[in-house]
N, C-alpha and C positions, 0 to 999 in steps of 0.2 A: 511751759506755756507763760506765753508772755500774757502781762496786763491788760494792751490792748486788748489781745485774741480775747479774755476771759471777757470782754467788758461789750465786743463786738458780740460773743455768743450768747450773752443774757440778753444784748439788746433785739437780736434775731427771734429769743426764745420769748419775749414777751411781745414782739410784734406778731409771729404766729397765736399766741392764745389772745391777741384783740383780734385779728384776720375770725379767727374761729367765733368769738364772742358776734361779733356784728353778723356774719354769716347767720348763727343761730337767732338772732333777733329780727334780721331778714326774714326767715322763714315762720319766725312765730307773727311778725307784721303782716307777709300772706295768709298765713292759715286766718289768723282775725279778719280781712278783709274779706276772706272768700266765705267765713262765716256770715258777718253781715250782708253778703251780696247775696247767698243764697236763700237766707229768711227774707230780705225785698222780694227776690225772686217767687217764695213762696205767697207771698201778702201783696203782691200785685194789684189785686183785684181790690183792696181796703186803701192802700196807700194815697197818703196825699203826693201834691204836686214836688217834683224832685230837680234842685236848682243845684248850680255848678258852686264852686266856691267864688268864683269871679263873680257871679250875679249875686251870692249873696253880700259881700264886700258893698256893690251897690245898693242892694236895700237897706242897708246899716250904714251907710255915705262911711262907708271903711272904719265900722266900728267906732263911729265917734261918742255917740250917748250909751254910757253905761248904766243900765237901771241899778244894776245888783249885783252881786257876787258871792258865790256860798258853794263852798266842799271843792269839788275839782270842777266847777261850771261857771262862768259868767250871761250874764242876760243884757242884751243889748236894744233898743228902740228901735226900730224901722218901717221901711213902708214899702207896699209892694206894688209892681211896677202899675197896674190898677189902682193907688193911689190909697189902699186898705192897712190902716197903720196897724202893726207887728211888734211883739216881743220873740228875740231870737236868742234861744241859747245853746252857748257854744259848751261844746263837752272837751275838756282836754285831754290828750293823750296821753292816760294813764291805763293801766293795768284794770280789766274790769268794766271801763265805762264804754265798751262794744256792747258788754251786757245790758248796762244801762238803756243804751242806746233800742237796744233790740228790745228791751223789756215798755219802754214808752210806749212805741209804735204798736207793739202787739197789744197791750191793753189799750191805747185811746181806739184803737182798731176795733176793738168789741164792745165801747159806749157811744152810747147815742142818747145825750140826755141834755137839756137844756142849761144846767150851771154843772158841766165840765165842759172844760176848753174842748177848741176845734184847733185840730193843728192841719193847718193849712200848707204846711210842706216842710222839707227837711234838706241836708246837704249830706252827702256820706262821700267822701272825696278822696283817698289816700288814708290818711291819719287822721283826718278832719271831719266830725259828726257836728250834725247841728241840727234843732228842732225848731220851727218857725211856728208861734199860737198867732192867733188874733188877738186884739188890745186895744185900748185907749186910754187915756188921761187926764181926769178932771179935778175938781176941786169937787168935796164933798159936803153935804149937809148932814144933820143928827139921823133926818129922817132916812135918807138914802143910806146910810150906815145901818140902820136897821133893817132895810129893806135886802143889803148887802150880807149881812150875817143871816136874814133868813134862807137867801139864797144859797150862800155858801152850807147852810144847815139840810138844805135840801138835796145838793147834791152829795154829799156824803150820806145823807141817807139811802140815796139810790146806790153809792156804791155799794153799801152794806145789807141791801135788802132786793133791789130792783133789777139785777145781773143774775144771769144762771146762776152763777158761780160770787162767792160774798168777795170782796175786793177790798184789801186794806191797802190804804195810801202808806201812811208812816210819815208821811213829812209835810203835813196841812201847817201853813204858814203865811204871811203875809204876802211873801215873795212868787208865793205858788196860786196865788189869787188874782184870775187878771182880769178887767170891765171891758166888757164892750162898749160901744158908741151909744148904748143904753144905760150903761151902767149895771149893768144885769153883770152880775159874778161867773166868772168860769175856774174850776179848778184844774189846776195843769200839774206839769211834772211827775208821771207816775212811774219813775225808773227805780224809785224802789219800793214799789208794791208787790203785796204778795195775794194771788189768789187763793181761797179755799172754800171746802164745801160747806154750805149754809150747814148743814148740821154739825160740823164742828164748833164747839164754844172756843175752845183755845187753840192759837197755835205755838210751834217752836220757833226760834231763831237761833243761830250758831253766834252772832251778835248784834248790839244797841242798831239799830235803823232809826234817820231820821235825823233834825238838824239842834244844836245844842239851845237847851231854852223850851222847846216844843215836846222833847220826846217824855214820856209818861215813864214814871218813876220804874212799873215793872218790867220795861226795859234794860235797865241795868242790873236790877235784884229780882229774883222771883220772890224773896221776902215780903214785897209789894203787892203781888199777886201774881196771876197769868195774864200770859199775854193775848189780847181777844182785840174785837173793832171797838172795845173801850179805850184801848190806847187812841186810836185819832181822834176819840170826844176829848180826851185831856187836848190832844193840840189844838183841838178846835177851842177852847176854853181859854187858853193861851192866846191864841190869835185874837179871840172877841176882847180878852183885856187890854191888849195891845192897841186895838181899833179904839176902843172907849179910854186910853189913857194917851194916845197919840205918842205914846214913848214906848221904847223898850221895856220888858217886863222887869227885869236886873240892869241897873244903867249905875253904874260908879259915879257916873260924871255929875249926877245929881248932888245939890248943894244942900240939900237938907235931909241928914243923915235919916230918918223915921220914912224918905220917899225913896229911898233906894231899890227896894225890894217891891214895884207896884202892886203886887197882887196881894201883898199882908195890906198896904196902906190904906189903898180901896175896901177892904174887908172890915178894917178899924174902923174907917169912917163910917161906913154905911150900917154896921154893929151900934156904934154910938150915936146913929141917928141924924150925924153932920152932913152938912151940903158937900157935893163935889167938886166945886169950885172950877167945871172946866168952863169952857167957850160957847156959854147958851145963845143962841139969837132969837128962837123962838118959842113960844110958851110948847110946854109938853118936850121942850129937847133936854132936860134933868131927868124927867121919867122915861126914857128912853135910854138915858145913858144909865139909868139906876136895874131897868131890865135887863141892858146887855149883861151888865155886871154882875148878877144875881145869877143871871146862868151861866154866864162865866167862871163863879168859884163855884156852884156845883158841877162844870163837866172837869174842875182841876183837882178833884177829890183824889186823897193820895191811894185810896183804897177803891180800885176799879169798880168795886161790887156797888158803891154808892155814888156811881155815878150815874146820870140818865143815859138813854137809848139814844137816837138821833131823832125817832119819831116822839119821844118826851119831851126833847130840847124845841122841836117844833111847836109842838102841843105848849111849852111855856114862853115861846117867844110872843105867841099870838093871846097868850092870856093876859087880863088886864094886871098892873102893877101889882094891885091892893091882894092878889089872889098869888103871888109867888111868897115864900120863905126864903130868909136869908141863910142858908145852909152852915152846917156847921164849920171851925175854922179847917181851910185843906191843906193846911202844912201844920210843920212844927213851927211854934211862933220864937220867935227872938225876942219878944217882951219887949218891944219900941213903942213908945208912946207914939200915937198917932199926931 
């Protein structure tokens, strides 16, 4: 057999394998689309407005303004045809994202609360998936930050206590807190959420869920404790510290070595009674910052049993600053001077 014939045979074989692979991928894609469409049909009574991808491009001005990106999703600023400002979350076409899309719509369909984001619309066209939330973007004072922190805490409390089933969010972070035109916070992004009975104290997961920097230690190792609603409390605390510091909690770009890990820096300053040295404009601003920081440091205790529940967090946020105790050091210290 000649060399040319051998090469032709190998090429033909490779082509056949490629066609079989593409055929199977096409079948999987059809199955995924049917799964999503069947779900949407079953949930048609609670579904928000469905938009085409062409309409989505108009809403986002062809995806001109990106608000954030994480995991396999990107969030863009947009405006509905009636002028309502929105945030549009695009899910990349990767295995498993159809389940995140289904989880999101199904979970929000069960929830009706002032501090939980309202899903205004969605897009499911071919392999494109998008979710559309109400949103607005403005400058915030310390008093508004305090109200936002309280509103988010009320929202998380509702997820844990106010529904027929307990909802563990597993991805509380700044990017998932949207603000309406009155600065009222709305918790969004339920793609990683898990529903469980209120009678169950702990839950089991096959893998860690959430975003790096906000994931509770027990999600990585059971040596820190069991996974429960206290995992959301930890994420809330890390988010609260970022609100106070107006920066990432772990930022290698910070010039001063002792300020790289913000939770440790702010803990050391507060333990030593030093000023926080932030941009305070009004009387009482530093008191608000200190209160938020104390609550946050309680929430990020490594041992889940030492973290407060969300009802206790709400009580702490409403209490006088003088009534709040600085918690034990919530992490392993690097022994760096503040």
